[in-house]
N, C-alpha and C positions, 0 to 999 in steps of 0.2 A: 131891707133885712140881710144882715151877715150871715155868707156859708159858711163861716167855721160851726163845727161843732161844738158842743158846751162840751170842756171836758171833761167834768161829770157825769154826762147822757156819757161820753167814750169808758168812763168807767163800769156805768151801770151793764154794758151792751161787754164788756169781758169780762165781768162776774158772773151774766146770765150763759154768756160760751160756756164758761167752764164748768159751770154748774150742769148743764146742757151734755158737756163731755163727761162728766163724772158719772151721772144717773145711766148715760149710757155704759160706760164701763162698769158699772157697778153691775147695771140688767144682765151685758153678755156674758163678765164673769162668773157672775153669780150662777146663771144660766147652765154654761161650759161644766162651772163644778160641780154641780148635782149629777148632770149627766156622768161624767167621770165616780160623782162619788154610787150610783146604782152601778155603775161597770163593775168596779173594785168589789158592791157590795154581791153582787151574784159572785161574782171570782170566787171570792172571800165564801161566800155560800157551797158553792164544789167546791172546795179546799176542804171545808171543815165536813162534810159529806163524806170528802175521802178517805177523811183521816179521821174518823168516827169508823169507818166500816175495814181498815185496815186496822186499825185500835180491839174494834170487838174480833176478827179474826186471828190476830197474836194473840187476845186471850182464851180464844178457844180453839187455839194449835191442835193442845195437848188432847184435846176430844177429838177433832178432827184425824188426829194421827190416831189414835185408840179405835175412830170406828170402821177409818181405812184398814187399819191390819185387821179388824175381826171378818171386814168384810174379802178379803184375800184370804183370810183362813175359811170363811164360807164357800167361798168360790175354789177352794182346794180340795177343800172335805167334798163338794159334791164329783170334783173330776176324781175323785181317787175312788169311788163309785162305780167307775166306769171303766170296766176292762181296755188296753193298747191296741190287743187283737186276739180275737177271738181264732186260734186255728182248732186242724180236727184236732190235735194230738190237745191239748189242753180243754178243749170241748169234750173228749173221751175221759179225762181229770174228771170235769166234773161230774159228770154224768154214774162216773164208778165212789164219789160222794156221796151222790144221790143212792142210790144202789145201800152203799153200807148204813146214812144215816137214817131211811126208811123203810128198812129192811123190805126193798120193790127189785122186782127181779125183769131188767129190760131184755129183751129180745131180738130189737131189731132196732138201728138209727139209721136217718137217712139226713145228710148235709143239703143243705138250699144254698143257695148264693146268695152273697153278702150287695149291703146295696148303700151308697152313701145317702144319707136322710137330711143331710143339711152341712152347712159351711159360715161361721162364725168372722166377719173381719175386724168387729169395733170388740175388741177381745182387750182385758186387763194390759199392759207395758208383760207384764211375768212370760206371755203368750204371745207373742209379737210374731209369731207364726198364723195365728187363727189357728182353732178349733175348728176339726170337723169328724160328724161323727157318721158312726157307721150301725149296720142291723144285720144280722143274717139270722135263718131258722134255724134247726133240728126238729125232724118226727123222730119221736119215739113207741114203740111198741112195748106192752108194758104189762104185767099181771101181780097184784098185788092184793091184801088186804082192805079191807074200808079203810082202815087205820093207817094201814101203810100210805095209802092212797092220797090221806087228807096230812100226811108228814111228809111225804111230796111235792105238793103242793106250799107247805110252808119254808122247803127246804128252797124251792127258787123263789120266794119271796123275801128270803133273809138270808140267801145267797151277800156274800160282800162286793160282788161287780154283778153290778146291775141289769137285770133279765127278767123278763114275765113269763104264763104263761101264755099264750095267744090262742090257744082251746085247748079240751081235751071231752073226751067221749068213751065211757069203760060201759060194761055191760055186766053180771053175775053170774055166773058159773056155777053151777048147780052142781055140778060134781064133783068139784073142787074146791067148790064155799069161799074163790077167791073173785076178785075181778077183775077182767082184761080188759084192756081198752088202746088207745092211742092218744099221744099228748101232742103238740108241736107248742115248742119253747123259741124265745126272741132274746140273743143274746147281743149287748150293744157294748161299742168299742166309742173311745176316742183318742185322734193322733192328733199332737200339738201339743198337748198339758206337760210335757218335758219327762214325763216317766218313758221308759224302756222296756220295750218285750222281754220278758227271762220264760225261756222254753221250759213248763213243767217236765219234775224225775217220773217218768214214765215207767220207765222197772220192764218186768220179763212180763209184759201180758202175750199170750200164747192166742193166736188168732183160730178160730174154727169153733165149731158147734160144742167147746166145752168153754171156750168164752164166757165171759158175764155178758156179752152182746150175740145172739145166735147170726144175724149177718147183718153187715156195714157198706153200707150205699153209697 
């Protein structure tokens, strides 16, 4: 028996080896290709999502800008309803206005101390210094008709700068036909809004029993 291998057998062996190599190369190459395809698909999906988000923002940019400006204006309008500082001279002018508008006679006034109510740090860039809120109270003694008493309460509610009636009590005087009582008013102020305090023009107001206030404490 010859030890030589038949050339035909050698050719068949080589063809079989080449087939095995081809199948292996296809298999591993295809798997790597699929893996790369999935990775690229994931990256493309993320890019598409970002593109759609940016495209939507660009389309709505004008709307966002309008809404931002409206929000800023609303904030500014709210801040405009607050005083920068409530000084005694300014408070006196407020009460003079009450006497004039409501036809009420104020006989005495007591000033309370000012207290900090809150401090806001997370505010729009226009108010980078932060907003701090304060409140102070005044107590007045008064006499007036019932209609004037209602006008005085309305005066406080409608005053351009925010204030409120903390408490009020009145009793009817049968001899004069008027109400007499006391009222505590809370005044509010904000710092950091960019507004500056402007001292009121008080004018010539004499101090004494002929003044609009009988006593000032």
